[in-house]
N, C-alpha and C positions, 0 to 999 in steps of 0.2 A: 476667253475669262467668265467664268461660271457669273451665274446670278450672287452666290454667296461671295464669292472673291470679289464682286464689286461693290457690294454692300460693306464690306470689310474694308476696302479701298478706300472708299468715301469716308467712312466714320474715321480713320486713322487721318486720312487727310486734314478733317474738321477738330482734331484732336477730343473727340467723342469716347466715352468707355461705352462697353455693350450697357451697362446701367441707365444711363444718358439717354442712348439711342432707343432703348425699349422702353424708357419712362413707365407709364401706368397701363400702357398698352396691349403689350404682351412680356413674356417672361424673359428673363436674361438668359435662362437656360435656353429657352426656344429660340433666343436670337443666335448664340452661339450654335444652335443646332441648323439654323438656316445659313447661317455664314459659311459651315463646314461642309454645306451641301448634302446634310443627313436629314433636313427636312424642309418640306416645301410650304412657303408662305400663302395664306390665303389672300384674295385681292386687297382685302381690309388691311390686313398686316402690311400688304407692301404699301399701302395709300399710307399709312403712320409712317413707315419707313422713309418713302420719299419725302412726307410731309418734313419730319426732322433733317435728313439731310438737305432739303431745299431744292430738291430736282422733282422731275415728272415723273410718273410711273413709267411713260415707255423711254424715258432718258434712264431709268434706273435699270431696266431690263433689256436695253439696248446699247452698248457701249460706243457704237460707230454708226449712228444713225446721219445718213446723209437727208440732205434740205429737201431733194425729190422724192424720196421714197415718205419722208413724213407729209409731203403735200399731198401726194398721190392717195395715200390714207386717208386723210382727210377728206379729200376729194369723193373718193370712194365711200366712206360711212355718211359722207352728206347725200351722195345720190340715193344710199341704202334706207335712209331714214323717210326720202320721198316717194317711195315704191309704190306702184299701183300696179295690183295684180291684175288688171285688166288689159294693161299696157306693160308689154317686154322691153319697151326702148331703155328703160333705165339702167337693166340687166346688161342689156348690150353695151351701152355707154360704159358700164364697170368691167367689161371683161375686155373692152377696147382700151380701155384707159390702162389696166395693168398687165395686160399680154404682153407689151414690149420689156417690161421690165422683170418678166420669168425667167428667162437665162442667166441674169446678173443676181438673183438673189444668194442672199449668204444665210447665216444660221441663227439672226438676230431676232428681236419680238417683231418690228417692224414688217423684216420679209414673212414671218410666218403669218401676221396680221393682213398683209397682202395676198397670201396664198389661200387665207381663209374668206377673205371678201371674194376671190376671183373665183372658188371654186361654187361657195353658195349661188353669184351669178351664171356661172356655167351650168350649173344643174339645171336653173331656169331656162336657158338657151340652148339645151339637148346638146352642149359642146362635150366631144367622149372624153376629154381629160379631167372632168371634176371629181371623178374618182382618187385617182391619184394624184389630185392635189391636194385635195382634204387630205390624206393619209400622209403626205408631208407636213401640212399645215401643224395635223395633231403631234407627230413625233417632234417637229420645232417646239411647240407650245411647252411639250412635256421634257424634252431636253432643257431649256431654259427656266423650266418650274412655273410653267403659269397653267395650274391646273383646271382653274374653269373655263378659260378658254376651251381648251382641248374636249373637255368635258361636254361642251357646248357646241362642238363641231362634231361628235361621236353622237349627241342626240338629235343633232340634223340630220346625219345620215341614218338612223335609226327612221327618223320622220319621212325619210323618202320611200321606206317601204310601205308605210302608212299611209301616204299619201296616192301610192299605186295600188292602193289596196290590199294589201298583204298584211294582214291585221293583226290575225295570229304570230307569225312569224316576227314581225313588228315589235309584239309584246313581250314574246321570248327575248329577244336581242335585248330588249330596252330592261329586262328584269336580269339578265345577265350581267348587263353593262353596270347597273345599280349595285349588284351584288360585289363586283370588282371594286367598284368605288368605296362602299361601306367597309370593305376589306383591311382598305388602303389610307383613308382620309377622315373616318368616321365623320363626314357632313362638316368639314370645319368652315364652310362655305353654305349659310344658310339660303341665298338667293339658290345656288345650284339645286338645295334638295328641294327646294319649291318648284324648279322648273321638270325634274323628275317625278314630283309627285302628282301636278298637274299633268303630265302626258301620261302619266301611268293610270291616274283615274281615268281618263279620255280612252285610253286604249281597252283598258277593261269593258267601260261603256261598248265599244265597237265590235268586240268578240261576246257581248250579251252577259256578259259576269256583273250586274249590278252589282249586287252584295260587296264586292271586291272592292267596285267603282265607288261605291258609297262611303265605306271603309276608308279607302284611300285618300279620298277629298273632304272628310270630314276630320282626319288625321294633319291634313297639310294646312286645314283652316286652324285648326288649333294650336299647330308646331307655327303659323303667322303669328298669332294672337301673341303666344308667347316669348317668341322673339323680338316682339315688335315691329316685323317687318312686313311692307303690307303690298310686297311684290306678289305678283299672280292672285291676290286676295279677288281683286273684280272679277278675274276671269275664273275661278273656283266659284264665287258666288253665282256667277251667269248660268254654270253647270249645274248647278245645283236646283236653280229656278228650273232649267228646262226638265230636269228629271222630275222634279215636284209637277211641272204641268202634266207629263205623260202619263206620271201615274195618279192623275186626279185630285191631287192634294193641293185644294187652293189654298189651305191657311200656311203650310209650309212654304208655298212659293210665296205668297204676303211677306212672310218672316224673311226670308231672303231680299226680296226686293227691297224691303225697308232696310236692309243691312246694305245693300246695294247703294241706295238714294245715300244714307250717312257717309259710305266710301266717295259718292262723286262730290258730294258737298265738301268733305276732306281734300279731296284731290283736285277740285273745281272741272273735273269730269263731264263736260255737257253731252257726250255722247251717250253715256249712261241713261242717260232722259228718256233720249229716245229708243234704246233697246227695252226697257220697262213697258215704254207705251206701246212698241211692238209686240212684245208677250202677252201684255193683256188684249190685244186687237185678237191676237191668234188664239188666245184661250177662249175669248169669246164668240168667235168663230168657228172652231174647231171642236171646242168643249161643251162651255153652257150654253151655245146658240141665242146669245144675247147680243141680236144683231144691230139692234139701235145705240147699245151701248159701244160696240164695236167701231159704228159709224161716226159718233161722239170721239173718240179717242186718234179714229184717222185722220179726221178732218182737223184736229188738232196737230196730229204730228205733221201732216203735210203744208201747216203755215210756218214751220221749224227747218222742215228738212230740206233736201234739193227736190228739185221737181219730178214728179212722178216716173218719167219717162228715163231718168237717171238711177231709179233705185230697181232691187232685183227682188228680194223676197217679199219686199212691201208690196209690190205690183200685185203678187200674188194675193195676197190679202185684201187688197184694193177691189181686185175680183172677185173673190169669195163673198163680199159684203154685197158686190152688185146682183150677184147670183142669187143669192136668198131674198132680197129686195124685189125680185123679179124681173131685173133689166138683165137678159140673157145677152143681150145682143152686145151691149158693154163690156159684161164678164167676157164673152169670147174673145172680144177684140182684142183687149188688155193682155189676156192669157197667151192668146197668138202672137202679141207683139212682146211678150215678155221670154226673154231667153233663157235656155235648160241653165242647170247650176253650173258656177262658173267653174273651171278647170280646177282652181287651187282649192275648192270644197270637196273631202274627201270622206269624212266622218259620215259613218252608217246612219247617223240620228239627222245631221244635217241635210243629208240627201234623201232622206225620207221626208222633213219636211218641204224639200223644194217637189219630191213626186206630187204633192198634192196640184201643181199645176197641171199635170198630165190627168189625174183623178177627175178634176173639176171639168176641164175640157171632154174628158169621155162622156162626163153626165150631160153635159150641153149637146154633145154630137147626139147622144141617146135621146134625148128631148126631142130632137129635131128628127128623130128618126133613123138615123143613120149609124146604125148598130156596128159595121164593119168599120166605119171611121171610128167609133169609139174606141173599138178593138184594138185597133191599130196605133191610135196613140197611146194607149194604157200600155201594151207593149213594150214602148220604147224604154219606160220605165220600170217596167215590172220585170225586165231580165236582169237589170241589177238589184231591184229591191228585193226579189226572192230569196236573195243569198245573205241578207242582212239580218240581226238579230230581230226579233219580233217586236213590233212597234203599236201603236194604235193607227198609223197610217199605212205599215203594210198591212193590217188584217181588213182594214178598210177597203184597199186596193183588190185585196185577194177575195173577196165577197162578191164587189163588184165585175172583176174579171169573169169567176166563175158564173154571175148572172148571165154576161154577154157571150161566153161560150157556150152556153145553154141555148140562148136565142138564134145561134146560126147553126147551130147543131142542127 
């Protein structure tokens, strides 16, 4: 039974007319098209229909859901919400949980959802069947007319290319996918559009098309405000802040940070406060060179954050402050104990920021008279950084590397 047939059957069982079910949320004509499988409902429309019919969305999408499938989906989703990318244990738990059911899956919503969860976790744990599982899940979602879930998986598949640093290919695939969606759905789901807008802006930055990135980012922010949908808004603001910092535009950075803080108050997101503190620390160490102010902000940050040895990028900033205050021994110790960028960090800008670890270590080794060691640590980062679009971090490292190469010749 198709989704449209299930809706019509449930509506008639409840003695409801098309107009009664549609109410003020969707038109009677659109509901008729949905029931006849000639139109795909958005998730908002599905939620309205499910509410009016007094069933859950999953029950509406799945005509014969087994209690076991429901329980496994719930458990898998709970595990995903607790994911820590520094520890792959949860991903292994998800694949182990779902794998026994793969051979018995049918063609309903929960079957697609199980394949979806399995595929995402399988990629993270390097299982060979992650791509075939994604394709099966996409086909199932489309068959039962759950467009947003299918598009989300397509976006995940594109993000894999990005994580593997195939930036241009990822962008081209994203634009192609976006064009196909716009031809068929006209962005009936604003959350889906914001997912694509955010990813597109990030991808444009990755290939050095800053103007296109800014254009996409500002369009997404405007769309979010028009729709009164705040999904992805904090991510877009963060993107705007980082761009402004790298462009040396303190005023624009302050504008978007104030918006971020307003968003944090609205959503009670305490992590945003840590981000704004950290970005100003970085601005003061890498751009304005106001080390005293950076030190004040770092002291304040460490009072409410995790211990320093459990942090990543913050440790680099802490070491930079120590370096500029003349405590090179402390700076060296912290930097040597700080691991390189985590494997899930893949954006050129983020990796450029992390490259400051190697840059400042090289400066410390150079201060100790060990040019060869300074060059060695620099090369570990430059091998990757030289292929990225130009950033202030790349420019600094390039100059230091050229100076070191002259010294060893």
